C-alpha positions as CSV (number, residue, x, y, z in Angstrom):
1,M,17.7,4.7,-9.0
2,R,16.5,1.9,-11.3
3,E,13.6,1.8,-13.7
4,N,12.1,-1.6,-14.8
5,Y,9.2,-2.8,-16.8
6,F,7.2,-5.8,-15.6
7,N,4.4,-7.9,-17.1
8,N,2.5,-8.3,-13.8
9,I,2.4,-7.2,-10.2
10,N,4.2,-10.3,-8.9
11,E,7.3,-9.6,-10.9
12,H,7.8,-6.1,-9.6
13,L,7.0,-7.2,-6.0
14,D,9.6,-9.9,-6.3
15,F,12.1,-7.4,-7.5
16,S,11.3,-5.0,-4.6
17,L,11.5,-7.7,-2.0
18,E,14.9,-8.8,-3.4
19,I,16.2,-5.2,-3.0
20,I,14.9,-5.1,0.6
21,N,16.4,-8.4,1.4
22,R,19.9,-7.3,0.2
23,V,19.9,-4.6,2.9
24,G,19.8,-7.2,5.6
25,V,17.2,-5.7,7.8
26,S,14.8,-8.4,6.7
27,K,16.6,-10.9,9.0
28,Q,15.2,-9.1,12.0
29,E,11.7,-9.5,13.5
30,S,9.7,-6.7,12.1
31,V,6.3,-5.5,10.7
32,I,5.1,-5.4,7.1
33,I,2.1,-3.2,6.4
34,D,0.0,-4.2,3.3
35,V,-2.5,-1.4,2.6
36,G,-5.0,-2.3,-0.1
37,S,-4.4,-6.0,0.1
38,A,-7.5,-7.0,-1.9
39,N,-7.8,-10.8,-1.9
40,G,-4.8,-11.4,0.2
41,D,-2.3,-12.4,-2.5
42,T,0.3,-9.7,-1.7
43,S,0.1,-10.4,2.0
44,I,0.8,-14.0,1.3
45,M,3.9,-13.1,-0.8
46,F,5.2,-10.9,2.1
47,A,4.5,-13.7,4.7
48,K,6.4,-16.3,2.6
49,F,9.3,-14.0,1.7
50,F,9.8,-12.6,5.2
51,P,8.6,-15.4,7.6
52,K,10.0,-13.6,10.7
53,S,7.8,-10.6,10.0
54,I,4.2,-9.9,11.0
55,V,2.1,-8.8,8.1
56,F,-0.7,-6.3,8.9
57,S,-3.1,-6.6,6.0
58,F,-5.7,-3.9,5.4
59,E,-8.7,-4.2,3.0
60,P,-12.0,-2.4,3.4
61,N,-13.9,-3.9,0.4
62,P,-16.5,-6.3,1.7
63,N,-16.7,-8.1,-1.6
64,V,-13.1,-9.4,-1.5
65,F,-12.4,-9.5,2.2
66,P,-13.9,-13.0,2.7
67,T,-11.6,-14.3,0.0
68,A,-8.6,-12.9,1.8
69,I,-9.7,-14.7,5.0
70,K,-9.8,-18.0,3.2
71,K,-6.5,-17.5,1.4
72,T,-4.5,-16.4,4.4
73,K,-5.9,-18.7,7.1
74,C,-2.8,-21.0,6.9
75,Y,-0.4,-18.1,7.5
76,N,-0.1,-17.3,11.2
77,N,2.0,-14.2,10.6
78,V,-0.8,-12.5,8.5
79,K,-3.1,-10.3,10.6
80,L,-6.2,-9.2,8.5
81,H,-8.1,-6.0,9.2
82,Q,-11.3,-5.1,7.3
83,L,-10.4,-1.5,7.6
84,A,-9.4,1.5,5.5
85,L,-6.5,3.8,6.5
86,S,-6.4,7.6,6.2
87,N,-5.4,10.7,8.1
88,L,-8.5,10.6,10.4
89,N,-10.6,8.2,12.4
90,S,-14.2,8.1,11.0
91,E,-16.7,6.2,8.9
92,V,-16.8,7.2,5.2
93,N,-18.1,6.1,1.8
94,F,-16.2,3.4,-0.1
95,F,-16.9,3.3,-3.8
96,I,-17.0,-0.2,-5.3
97,T,-16.4,-0.4,-9.1
98,N,-16.9,-2.9,-11.9
99,N,-13.2,-3.6,-11.6
100,T,-12.6,-4.8,-8.0
101,W,-9.0,-3.6,-8.0
102,S,-10.1,0.0,-8.8
103,S,-12.5,0.4,-5.8
104,S,-11.5,3.3,-3.6
105,L,-12.5,5.8,-0.9
106,L,-12.6,8.3,-3.8
107,D,-15.3,8.4,-6.4
108,I,-14.5,7.9,-10.1
109,Q,-14.3,10.9,-12.4
110,S,-17.3,11.0,-14.8
111,L,-14.9,11.3,-17.7
112,D,-13.5,7.8,-17.1
113,T,-15.4,5.4,-19.4
114,K,-13.8,2.1,-18.5
115,I,-14.3,2.1,-14.7
116,K,-17.8,2.5,-13.4
117,R,-19.1,2.8,-9.8
118,T,-21.4,-0.1,-9.0
119,E,-22.0,0.3,-5.2
120,V,-21.3,2.6,-2.3
121,V,-20.9,1.2,1.2
122,K,-19.8,2.7,4.5
123,V,-16.4,1.6,5.9
124,E,-14.4,2.4,9.0
125,V,-11.2,4.4,8.5
126,K,-8.3,4.8,11.1
127,M,-4.9,6.4,11.2
128,L,-2.0,3.8,10.9
129,D,-0.3,5.5,13.9
130,E,-3.3,4.6,16.0
131,V,-3.6,1.0,14.7
132,L,0.1,0.4,15.5
133,S,0.2,2.3,18.8
134,D,0.8,-0.8,20.9
135,N,3.4,-2.2,18.5
136,S,7.0,-1.1,18.9
137,L,8.7,-3.3,16.2
138,D,10.5,-1.7,13.3
139,V,8.4,-1.5,10.1
140,L,10.3,-3.2,7.3
141,L,7.9,-2.2,4.6
142,I,4.7,-0.2,4.0
143,K,3.1,-1.1,0.7
144,L,0.3,1.3,-0.5
145,D,-2.1,0.6,-3.3
146,T,-5.3,2.4,-2.5
147,Q,-6.3,4.3,-5.7
148,G,-5.6,7.9,-4.9
149,T,-5.6,8.1,-1.1
150,E,-1.9,7.1,-0.5
151,L,-0.9,10.6,0.7
152,K,-3.6,10.7,3.4
153,I,-2.5,7.3,4.7
154,L,1.1,8.6,5.0
155,Q,-0.1,11.7,6.8
156,G,-1.8,9.5,9.3
157,A,1.4,7.5,9.8
158,K,4.0,10.1,10.6
159,N,5.1,8.3,13.8
160,T,5.2,5.0,12.1
161,L,7.3,6.3,9.3
162,K,10.0,7.2,11.8
163,R,10.7,3.5,12.3
164,T,10.0,2.4,8.7
165,H,12.7,1.2,6.4
166,F,11.0,1.0,3.0
167,V,7.8,2.4,1.4
168,L,6.4,0.9,-1.8
169,C,3.7,3.1,-3.2
170,E,1.5,3.3,-6.2
171,M,1.9,6.6,-8.0
172,A,-0.6,8.3,-10.4
173,N,-0.2,10.8,-13.2
174,N,-3.9,10.9,-14.0
175,F,-7.2,12.2,-12.8
176,T,-9.2,8.9,-12.6
177,Y,-10.3,9.7,-9.0
178,I,-11.9,12.9,-7.7
179,N,-9.2,14.6,-5.6
180,G,-6.8,11.7,-6.1
181,V,-3.2,12.4,-5.1
182,Q,-0.6,13.0,-7.8
183,Y,2.9,11.4,-7.9
184,F,4.8,14.6,-7.1
185,E,2.7,15.2,-3.9
186,I,3.7,11.7,-2.5
187,D,7.3,12.2,-3.6
188,D,7.5,15.6,-1.8
189,F,6.0,14.2,1.4
190,L,8.3,11.2,1.5
191,R,11.5,13.2,0.8
192,N,10.5,15.6,3.5
193,N,10.2,12.7,5.9
194,D,13.8,11.4,5.2
195,F,13.1,8.9,2.4
196,K,14.9,8.6,-0.9
197,L,13.6,7.1,-4.2
198,I,15.5,4.0,-5.2
199,A,13.5,2.3,-7.9
200,L,10.6,2.9,-10.3
201,F,8.3,0.2,-11.7
202,P,6.1,1.6,-14.6
203,K,3.0,-0.5,-15.2
204,S,3.5,-0.2,-19.0
205,C,6.3,0.9,-21.4
206,I,3.6,2.8,-23.4
207,N,1.4,4.5,-20.8
208,A,3.1,6.0,-17.8
209,D,0.1,7.3,-16.0
210,E,0.5,4.8,-13.2
211,Y,3.6,3.2,-11.7
212,D,5.0,2.0,-8.4
213,A,7.9,3.6,-6.6
214,L,10.2,2.1,-3.9
215,Y,11.6,4.5,-1.3
216,Q,14.2,3.8,1.4
217,K,14.8,5.6,4.6
218,N,17.9,7.8,4.4
219,T,18.8,7.0,8.0
220,L,17.6,3.5,8.7
221,P,16.2,2.9,12.2
222,S,18.7,1.2,14.5
């Protein structure tokens, strides 16, 4: 397992994609799932790096989704969904904050003074297993950055995980969001579903309350 510090999200994504590329599975036609794709930048990175893959991009925030549409319109292998993922199919509240990237299906704890809720909207949520029920391709990568709901998304993707090679997941060691999942809960779930941790990407060398973790399937789908 490797631990690295990076100055921005693009650096650690580049490093993760290089690791995945070395395995060789990226040469096959496959699916990449970008959950919490925001303005579409990460989906574009995936589309460029793995041109043979179809990128399923999920972002429920109505304030940034139009930007994602504009940015990704030239990439035929990016499929946008204005949709949140979870472990159920329903319509729920989505909490928009003063920092767009911190918006979530979970509300902010009142003790957090930097991030403030500015708006609450209703959004549709589905299970990933249902969204991909008609797609039989292997999943090269699931990337999760959803501010505290990552475990629920994985719980709604148990069938998808069986044909998934890598999971890149944001992990939290804080209580910014009400009922937000903690890093050890995600780690336990992924290990119990035949994944191993291969790299850590702390957001800061000073504050380790958030970081990204790359997991690889122990027995890669054939």
